[in-house]
C-alpha positions in Angstrom: 94.9 -246.7 10.5 91.1 -246.7 10.0 90.1 -243.0 10.3 86.4 -241.4 10.2 86.7 -238.3 9.0 83.2 -236.0 9.1 81.8 -232.7 7.9 78.6 -230.7 6.9 78.4 -227.7 4.7 79.0 -226.8 0.9 81.1 -227.6 -1.6 83.9 -225.3 0.4 83.5 -227.8 3.4 83.5 -230.8 2.1 86.2 -230.6 -1.3 89.2 -229.9 1.2 88.4 -233.2 3.4 88.1 -234.9 0.5 91.6 -233.9 -0.5 92.6 -234.6 2.5 91.4 -237.7 2.7 92.1 -238.9 -0.4 96.1 -237.5 0.5 95.7 -240.0 4.2 94.4 -243.4 1.7 97.1 -242.3 -0.6 99.7 -243.0 3.0 98.3 -246.2 3.6 95.2 -245.7 5.7 91.3 -246.3 5.1 89.3 -243.3 5.3 85.3 -243.2 5.2 83.9 -239.2 4.8 80.7 -238.6 6.1 79.4 -234.9 4.0 76.6 -233.4 3.0 75.4 -235.5 0.1 75.3 -232.8 -2.7 79.0 -232.3 -2.1 80.4 -235.3 -2.6 81.0 -235.3 -6.2 84.7 -234.4 -5.9 84.9 -237.8 -3.5 83.1 -239.9 -6.3 85.3 -238.6 -8.5 88.8 -239.2 -6.8 87.3 -242.5 -5.2 87.0 -241.8 -1.6 84.9 -244.0 0.9 82.2 -242.0 1.9 78.0 -241.9 2.4 76.0 -238.8 2.7 74.4 -237.5 5.7 71.0 -236.2 6.5 70.1 -232.5 5.1 70.2 -230.3 1.6 72.7 -227.4 2.2 70.7 -225.9 -0.5 68.1 -225.4 1.5 69.7 -224.4 4.7 72.1 -221.8 3.0 69.4 -220.3 1.4 67.6 -219.5 4.6 70.7 -218.3 6.2 72.4 -216.1 3.6 69.1 -214.5 2.5 69.1 -212.8 6.0 72.1 -211.1 5.1 75.0 -210.8 7.6 72.4 -210.8 10.7 73.8 -212.7 14.1 70.8 -213.2 15.7 68.6 -215.1 12.2 72.2 -216.6 11.7 72.0 -218.6 15.3 68.2 -219.1 15.1 69.4 -221.0 11.1 71.9 -223.3 12.9 69.7 -223.8 15.6 66.8 -225.6 13.3 69.0 -226.9 11.2 70.9 -228.5 14.3 67.3 -229.7 16.1 66.2 -231.2 12.7 69.6 -233.2 12.0 71.9 -233.5 15.2 69.8 -237.1 16.0 70.5 -238.5 12.2 74.3 -237.9 11.8 74.9 -238.8 15.4 73.2 -242.1 14.5 75.3 -242.2 10.8 78.7 -241.7 12.9 78.5 -243.6 15.7 77.9 -246.5 13.3 80.6 -245.5 11.2 82.9 -245.0 14.2 82.9 -248.5 15.3 86.2 -250.2 14.3 87.6 -246.9 13.6 91.5 -245.7 15.2 90.3 -241.8 15.2 87.8 -239.2 13.6 88.6 -236.4 12.2 85.7 -233.5 12.3 84.8 -230.6 11.1 82.1 -228.0 9.6 78.5 -228.1 11.5 79.4 -231.6 12.5 82.3 -230.8 14.3 80.5 -231.3 17.7 79.3 -234.6 16.6 82.2 -235.8 15.5 83.5 -234.7 18.9 80.9 -236.9 20.5 81.0 -239.8 18.6 84.6 -240.5 19.1 83.9 -239.5 23.3 81.3 -242.3 22.9 83.9 -245.3 21.2 87.1 -243.8 23.2 88.8 -242.4 20.2 91.3 -240.0 19.4 89.4 -236.4 17.7 91.4 -234.0 15.9 89.8 -231.0 14.3 89.9 -230.1 11.0 88.8 -226.1 9.4 89.5 -224.4 7.0 88.9 -220.9 9.1 90.7 -219.9 12.2 88.6 -220.7 15.2 91.6 -220.8 17.7 91.7 -217.7 20.2 94.6 -215.1 19.4 95.5 -211.7 20.2 96.3 -211.3 16.3 92.7 -210.8 15.3 89.4 -211.2 16.4 87.3 -214.0 15.6 86.0 -214.2 12.1 82.8 -214.3 12.4 83.0 -210.7 14.3 82.9 -207.2 12.1 86.8 -206.4 11.2 86.7 -204.0 14.7 90.5 -202.8 15.6 91.0 -204.6 19.3 93.3 -204.7 21.9 94.8 -208.3 21.9 93.0 -209.4 25.1 89.8 -208.5 23.1 91.1 -210.4 20.2 91.4 -213.3 22.0 87.5 -213.0 24.2 86.0 -212.8 20.7 86.7 -216.3 20.1 85.3 -217.3 23.0 82.1 -215.6 22.9 81.7 -216.9 19.5 82.8 -220.4 20.1 80.0 -220.7 23.0 77.0 -219.0 21.5 77.6 -222.0 18.4 77.8 -224.4 21.2 74.9 -223.0 23.2 73.0 -223.4 19.8 74.2 -227.2 19.4 74.1 -227.9 23.1 70.3 -229.0 23.5 70.5 -231.5 20.0 73.7 -232.9 20.8 72.8 -233.6 24.7 69.5 -235.8 23.3 71.6 -237.4 21.1 73.8 -238.1 23.9 70.7 -239.4 26.0 69.5 -241.5 22.8 73.3 -243.4 23.0 73.4 -243.8 27.0 75.8 -240.9 27.5 76.1 -238.2 30.3 74.7 -234.6 29.1 77.6 -232.6 28.1 78.1 -229.1 29.8 80.6 -227.4 28.2 83.2 -227.4 25.1 85.4 -230.1 24.1 89.3 -228.5 25.6 92.4 -229.5 24.2 91.9 -230.9 20.8 94.2 -231.0 18.2 93.2 -229.0 15.5 94.0 -228.9 11.7 93.9 -225.9 9.1 93.8 -226.1 5.2 95.2 -222.6 5.2 97.6 -221.3 3.7 100.4 -220.0 5.9 101.3 -217.5 3.3 97.6 -216.2 3.4 97.6 -216.1 7.0 100.8 -216.7 8.9 100.1 -219.2 12.2 99.5 -217.1 14.9 102.8 -217.3 18.1 100.1 -217.6 20.5 98.2 -221.0 19.3 99.3 -224.7 21.4 101.6 -226.1 19.5 99.1 -228.6 18.6 96.7 -226.3 16.4 98.4 -226.3 13.3 98.3 -224.1 9.7 99.0 -226.3 7.3 98.2 -225.0 3.6 95.6 -225.0 1.5 93.9 -229.1 1.1 94.4 -229.2 -2.7 95.0 -231.8 -5.0 98.4 -232.1 -7.2 98.4 -230.2 -10.3 96.0 -232.3 -12.6 96.5 -232.6 -16.5 92.9 -231.3 -16.8 91.2 -229.8 -19.9 88.9 -227.2 -20.5 85.7 -228.5 -22.6 86.0 -227.6 -26.2 83.8 -224.6 -26.7 85.5 -223.2 -23.4 88.6 -223.7 -25.1 88.0 -221.7 -27.8 86.4 -219.0 -26.2 90.0 -218.9 -23.9 92.1 -219.2 -27.0 89.9 -216.4 -28.6 91.2 -213.5 -26.9 92.8 -212.2 -23.4 92.6 -214.0 -20.4 89.1 -213.7 -19.2 87.6 -212.2 -15.4 86.2 -215.1 -13.6 82.5 -213.8 -12.0 81.0 -216.1 -9.5 79.8 -216.1 -5.9 79.2 -219.6 -5.5 76.6 -221.2 -3.1 76.1 -217.7 -2.1 72.2 -216.3 -3.3 69.4 -214.4 -1.9 70.7 -211.4 -3.2 69.4 -209.1 -6.3 71.3 -211.0 -8.6 69.4 -209.3 -12.1 71.3 -206.0 -9.8 74.4 -206.7 -8.7 75.7 -209.3 -12.2 74.3 -206.2 -14.4 76.2 -203.7 -12.7 79.9 -205.9 -12.8 78.5 -207.1 -16.1 78.8 -203.3 -17.6 81.5 -202.4 -15.1 83.9 -205.2 -16.5 83.2 -204.7 -20.8 84.3 -204.5 -22.9 86.6 -206.8 -21.0 85.9 -210.7 -21.8 83.9 -213.0 -18.7 83.2 -216.2 -17.2 80.5 -216.2 -15.6 79.4 -219.1 -13.1 75.9 -218.9 -12.5 76.0 -221.0 -9.2 72.9 -221.1 -6.9 71.9 -217.6 -7.8 71.2 -218.4 -11.4 71.5 -216.5 -13.9 70.4 -213.1 -14.4 66.8 -213.2 -16.2 68.2 -210.5 -19.0 70.3 -211.6 -22.0 74.4 -211.7 -21.6 76.7 -209.9 -23.3 78.4 -211.8 -26.3 81.8 -211.0 -24.1 80.3 -213.0 -21.2 81.2 -217.0 -21.6 79.1 -218.8 -18.9 80.4 -221.7 -16.7 79.1 -225.0 -15.3 80.9 -226.3 -12.0 85.2 -226.4 -12.9 88.1 -227.2 -11.1 88.9 -223.7 -9.9 92.7 -224.9 -9.2 93.0 -225.6 -13.0 90.8 -222.3 -14.4 92.0 -219.3 -12.0 95.4 -219.4 -13.4 93.8 -218.7 -17.0 91.9 -215.9 -15.5 93.6 -212.4 -15.4 90.8 -211.4 -12.2 88.3 -213.4 -10.2 85.6 -212.3 -8.6 84.5 -213.9 -5.9 81.8 -214.1 -2.1 85.2 -214.8 -0.1 84.5 -218.4 0.8 87.8 -219.8 2.1 88.7 -221.9 -0.8 87.3 -219.7 -3.5 90.2 -217.2 -1.8 92.5 -219.6 -1.8 92.2 -221.1 -5.1 92.3 -217.3 -6.5 95.4 -216.5 -5.0 96.9 -219.8 -5.7 97.0 -218.8 -9.3 98.2 -215.7 -8.9 95.6 -213.6 -9.8 94.2 -211.1 -7.8 90.7 -210.9 -6.4 87.4 -208.7 -6.1 85.8 -209.6 -3.0 81.8 -209.1 -2.6 81.4 -210.7 0.9 78.3 -211.7 1.8 78.1 -213.6 5.1 80.3 -215.0 7.9 84.1 -215.1 7.5 83.9 -214.0 3.9 84.9 -210.4 5.5 87.9 -211.7 7.3 88.8 -213.2 3.8 88.1 -210.0 2.0 89.8 -208.2 4.6 92.9 -210.8 4.4 93.1 -209.8 0.7 93.3 -206.6 1.1 95.6 -206.2 4.0 97.9 -208.4 1.4 97.4 -206.0 -1.7 96.0 -208.3 -3.6 92.5 -207.4 -3.4 90.6 -203.6 -2.9 88.4 -202.6 -0.4 85.5 -205.2 -0.1 82.4 -204.5 -2.0 78.7 -204.3 -1.2 75.9 -205.9 -2.9 74.0 -202.3 -2.4 76.9 -200.3 -3.4 77.7 -201.1 -6.5 77.9 -197.4 -8.4 79.9 -197.3 -11.5 82.7 -194.9 -10.0 83.4 -197.4 -7.4 83.5 -200.3 -9.8 85.7 -198.7 -11.9 88.4 -197.5 -8.7 88.4 -201.4 -7.9 89.0 -202.7 -11.3 91.7 -199.9 -11.7 93.3 -200.9 -8.6 93.3 -204.5 -9.2 94.5 -204.0 -12.8 97.6 -202.1 -11.3 100.8 -203.5 -12.2 101.8 -203.7 -8.7 99.0 -205.2 -7.5 99.6 -207.8 -9.9 103.2 -208.6 -9.0 102.2 -209.0 -5.9 99.5 -211.6 -6.3 101.7 -213.1 -8.9 103.9 -213.2 -5.9 101.7 -214.7 -3.2 100.8 -217.7 -5.6 104.6 -218.2 -6.6 105.0 -218.3 -2.5 101.3 -220.7 -2.2 102.7 -223.1 -4.6 105.4 -224.1 -2.6 103.1 -225.6 0.4 102.6 -229.3 0.6 99.1 -228.4 2.5 98.1 -232.2 2.6 101.2 -234.2 3.2 101.4 -231.4 6.1 98.4 -232.8 7.3 98.4 -236.1 7.1 102.0 -236.2 8.5 100.7 -234.7 11.8 98.2 -236.9 11.7 100.1 -239.6 12.1 102.6 -238.1 14.1 99.7 -237.7 16.7 97.8 -240.5 16.5 101.3 -243.0 16.9 101.8 -240.6 20.0 98.9 -241.8 21.4 98.8 -245.6 20.9 
C-alpha cells in the first residue's frame, strides 16, 4: 500500500510518526510523511520519505507557552496558526495524497488530513500520542485535573474537541472551497484511531470503541548507540547522573528555575539539556555536563532520574528506561502525564516553576530516591519493554485497510 502520513507539532509529535512510518516501510508499504521541517531529523536518519509543511513550530510554541497554561490565549494562538498555515498544508497534502491508498493523520494537521482523504475518497486513520477519545474513566487531558463523575468526564472531550474544531473550521472550509469541496459543518465521526501510548502507562479505557486502540509507544528497536567520547567519559566518571531538560518548553524564568533545581540536586551529577530555553546566564557547577539532542531511549537507561516537562514522548521514554521522574509541566497535556506518573508511584506531585523552594524540592527528590519508588519505576520499565507498539499499529492499519478494499 501507499500511505500518506501527516502531522504538525514539535519533535514529540513527529518522531513517533517517523517510527511508525519506518515500521510500515519494513512491512513492505510505501510511506510519505509530511511534518514540520525542523522536526524531520529522525526521518532523514532512518530514510523515511518526507517533506516539510509550511511553518516554524519553534515560533508557534514560543508564542503559546509564553502565555502559560492559559486556555483563551492558547485558543487564540491556535487560531492564528490555523489561519496562517492551513491553506498551504492542504495544498501540500492534497498533492501528496494523489495515488495513495490511505491517509494517517494527527497533531495540528489532523483536520487537513481528514479533508484530503475525503477529497480523494481514501480511508483516514487518526494517530495520537494523547488520549482524545471520550471516556468516563478520566477527563480530557487538556483540562484541569478535577475529580468528575463519569458522565462529565465523557462530556469534557466533546467540549475540548468542539473548541478545537471551532478554531480550525473557518480556515479548513476556506481550504475546502479552494479544492472545490463543500464546507464542513461538524467534526468527522467514526474514524479509526491509533495511539502510540503504552498500556502499562495508561490502560485502554473499557468504554472506547473497538477501532480506537492503545498500541504501545512508537519507537525503534534498541540500537547500538554510543555516546560521544566526552559524554562517555562523564558517564564513566561517577554514579548514574540526573537528566534535566525541558525540551521545546520556553518562555519561563530559565535562570531561576535551573538554578533552583541545580542547587537542590547538588552534589549529584547532572546532564543538562538546554533545549529551546537555552543555558542559564550564570556559570554552571562542575558537576553539570551540558548535552545536545541525544536519543532518549539510549540515554535515559544510563540515568538515575529524569527531570522533564511531561511531554508524551519524554514521559514514555523515561518510564521505559525504568527510572523515576520529576515532572514540571508547563502547558496542555503535560499536567495529565504528570498526574499519571504520580498515580503510578514513579513521580511525586508535579513541580511548579513558580514554587521551587528548597523544602519542596528536597521532598520531591527524597521521594524519587526512595527504594520503593525506584522499584516501581523498574517494574514499569520492564512491562513497557515487553510492548511492541509499532508492530501492533502496523498490523492494525493493514487489517483495517484490507477490510476497506
